[in-house]
N, C-alpha and C positions, 0 to 999 in steps of 0.2 A: 932391414930398416923399413922398407916399403911394406913388407908383410905386417910388421908390428903396427905401423900407422894405419894400414887398412883394417886390421883387427880392432884397433882402438876406435876407428870411426864406426865400424859395424856394431861393436859393443855399445857405443854411444847411442846409436839409433835404436837398438833393442831396448836399452835402458829407458830412453825417452818414451818409447811406445808403451812399455809396461807401466810407466808412472802415470799416464793419463787414461788408461783403459779401465773402465769400471763395468763389471758384469751387468747385463741388461736387466736381469731379475732384481738386482739390488736397486737399480734406478726405478723400476716399476713399483717395487715395494715402498720406496721412499715417496714416490708421487702419490700412491694410494693413501699413505699415512697423512700426507699434507692435505689432500682433498677431504679426508674424513675429519680432520681437525677443523678445517674451514667450515664444513657443513655443520659440525657441532657448535662452533662459535656463532654462525649465522642463525641457527635455530634458537640458541640461547638468547641472542640479541632480539630476535623477532618475538620470542615469548615475553621477554621483559618489556618490549615496546607495547605489545598487546595488553599486558597486565596493567601497565601504566595508563594506557588509554582507557581501559575499562574502569580503573579506579577514578580517573578524572571524570569520566562520564557519570559514574554513580554519585560522586560527591556533588558535582554540578547540578545534575538532574534533581537530586533530593533537596538541595538548597533552593533551587528555583521553584520546585513544587511546594515546599513549605511556605515560601514567600507568597505564592499565589493563593494558597489556602488561607493565609492570614489576611490577605486583602479581601477575600470572599467573606470571611467571618465579620469583617468590618462593615459590610453592607447592611447587616441586620440593624434596624432601627434608624438608619440614616435617611435624610430627606431625599426626595426624588432626584434632585440635581446632583447631590453628592454621590448617590448610588450610581447614577448614570455615568459619572466621571470614573468612578472606581471600576465599574464593570467594563468600561472601555479599556482601561489599563490592564485589567485581568485578561480580556480578550487578546490584546496584543502580546502579553507575556505568554499566554497559552499557545498562541501561534508560533512564537519563537521557540518554545519548548518542543513543539511538534517538529519543527524544522531541525532542531538540535538532535532529536531522536532519529529522524530520517537520515541525517548526515552521519550518524554513529553506527548505523545498522551493520556496516561492513565488518566490524570487529567485535560486535556483541555476540554472546552465546544466545541460543534459542531461549533459554530460561530468562536471561537478562532482558531480552527483547520482549518476551511475553509479560514480564513483570512491569516494565516501563509502559507498554501499551495499555495494560490494565489501569495503571495509575493515571495515565493521561486521559483515558476514557472516563474515569471517575471525576477528574477535574472538569472535563467538558460537561458531564451530566450535572455536576454541582453548579457550574456557571449558568447552565440553562435554567436550573431550578431557582437560583438567586435572581436571575433576570425576570422570570415570571412573578416572583414574589415582590421584587422592588419596583419593577416597571411593567405592571400587568397591562395586557392589551385590552382596550375598551371598545371604542367605536370601530376601530380598524378590524378587530377580531369579529365583531358582529357582522360587519359588511362581508367579510370573507366567508363566514358561515352561511350568510344569505346566498352568496354566489354559488356555494357548493350545493345548496338545496335546489337552486334553479337548474343546475346541471343535472342533478338527480331526477328532477321532474321531467326533464326533456329526454332522459334515457329510459330504455325499456326496463321494467322490473326484472331482477331485483337490484338494478344498478344503484350504486351509492358511492360516496366518497368519504375520505377521512376528513373530519373537520380540522381546521387549522389549530384548534386547541389541542390536537394530538389524541383525541378520544377515538379509539378504533371503531370502524363501522361494521366489522364482523368479528366473530370469536377468534378466528385464526390469527388476526392481526394483534391480538392482545399479548401474544408471547413473541419475543424476539430473542434469538440466540445470543447470549452473552451481553444483552443490553439492559437487563433488569426491567424496571418499570419506567424507564426514561420516556419522555414524550416523543410522539411520532407524528408525521404528517405523510400524506401520500394519496394513493387511489386504490380502490378495491371494487371487485365485482363489476367490471366494465366490459363492454363488447363493442367493437367497431367505432371507437371514439378517438379524437385527438385531445390529449391531456397535457396541460402545461402547469408548471410551478415556477414562480419568480424567485430571484435571488433572496429577496426579503423574506419570503415564506420558508425557504430551505435553509438559510444560514444557520450552521451548527445544529441542525435538527437530525434526528434519526428518521429516515424515510423508508416507508414500507409500500411496495407495490405487490398486490396479491390478487389472484383470480382475475387476470386480464386476458382477453382474447381479441386478436386482430386489432390492437390499439397502437397508436403512435404516441409515445411519451417524450416530452422535452422537459428536462429538469435543469434550470439555470441556477448558478450559484455553487456554494460549497457546503454540502451537508456533512454531518459527522460520520454517519454510516448509511449504507444503502442495502436494503433487503428486497430481493426479487423472488417471489414464490408463486408457483402454480400459474405460469403465464404461457401462452401459446400463440404463435403467429404474430408476435409483437416486435416493434422497433422501439428500443428504449435508449435514449441518449441522456447522459448526465454530466454535469460539471465536476470538477475535482473533488473527490471524497477524501476527507482528511485522514480517515482510518481505513476501515474494511468494507468490502462489498461481499455479501453473501447471496448466492444464487442457488435455488433449490426447485426441482421439478419445473424446468424450463424446456420448452420444445419448439423447434422450428422458428427461432427468433434471432434478431440481431441486436446486440448490446454494444454500447460504446461508453467508456468512462475512464478517467484516471483515478488511481487509488493507491493506498499504501500496501494493501493485501487483498487478494481475491481467493475466495473459497467457493467452489462450485460442486454441487451434488445432484445426482439423478437428472442429468441434463443431456438432451440429445439434439443433434442436427441444429446446432446454434453457433452463430458467428460472433466472435468477441473482438472488438476493436479496443485495444487495451494499452494503457500506460500504467505500469505498476512498479513501485520502487523496491519491493522485496521479491517474492516469487509467487506465481499463481499455483493454486492447488486444485486438482480435480479428483473426484471420487465417484464411482458408480456412474460414469459418463461415457458416451461414445458419440462420434460424429461432431465433436466440438473443434472449431478451427479459430485461429488467432491471427490478428494483424495489428500493426501499431495504431494507436488512437489518432483519429483524423478529423473528428468533429470540431467545428470552430464557431464561435459567436462573439459579439462585440466585447463582452467583459471577461473573456476567458483568462487573459493574463492576470487581471485583478483577482479572480477566483483562485488561480493557481497560487498566487502569493498568499492569499488568505488561508488556504489549506495547509501550507507548509510543505507541500510535496516538492521534490527536486525535479525540475523539468529536464535536467540533463541525465537523469538516471531512469531508464525504461527497460525493464527485464521481461518484455512481453513474450519472448521466446523461451524463457526459463519456466517451464511448467512441470510440476511434480504430480505424477499420477499415482495415487495411493493404491490403485489396483494393479499396478504394473511394477513388478520387482525384478525383472530381468535386466541385470546390469549390462550396459553396453549396447542394448537393443532398444530402439525407439518405441515408445508406447503407440499402439495402433488406435488409441482412443482419441487422439487429438492430432491436428495437422496445422501447418502454416498456410494461410490463404495466399495463393499466387498473386503476384503484383497485378496481373491483368484482370483478376477477378475481384479486386478490392473495391469497395464502395467509396466513391469520392464525392458524391452529391447527397446531401442530407436534407433536402427540402421536404416538407410534409407532403 
């Protein structure tokens, strides 16, 4: 009787053990299948969300762009007061559209981003043309040109400036990458001078700085684009640029500006204090170093708002070197400026 009971108890324990024991390989296989299913589900959901965001961006952007173009077309033939009011509305809507694009860059493809940037640039150029047509500068423009001539007279030949009308002072300034024939202002062929442009002169303008040597440049306001070409030993500070900054053949200089995109070519031994909402690009450069944008002036907040740039998004350390394709190895052509070596005082 005892033996039978013992055997029964023993068999019960064996049966209970075999009922709950599952081979480890089956557990691992089941876990792998579950994880794969979750990953596929998550990837599908992410793709759907991205596609929905992209479709929403495209429809919204095109609708707002069409509304702005219609407003611009209504300026033709309107009296000065009505045109001024419409242009003010167009300016506000264009700035909102720029901000909408900046906020959407994280999920847009490169093609979608380029197309939107080109459309926005076209709107900004059209706005500038309509403003000049409907609200031409008269006495103010004449005084600005006179001031420019006085600066030229005081400078050694062949010093010259760009007139505020946007007419280039030298042949090189007549062509701007990707900007067509849009108007420009800026400085050209200067040596050892302190050069300044006000917010009123720069607002929504294409700015060109070319053939400058040992100059200090202060650009207040929010230009549309900034082109820096053939400069040496210069310190160039600029307010928020609503679209792109292009730098070419720059040597031994210090640059500081916020922008949406930076493209730098043929540049050496140059320090860039940068706020950029996309990514910086360098090509055929060496000895270029970066730090966060640190220049400040009284109307900087207002100019940031006007530019549409996101102050909370700064990718100043995200630099793509088109001459360096070694994955996982940092490019030797650019560095980060150490904290102790960063410039903090920007007085002339």
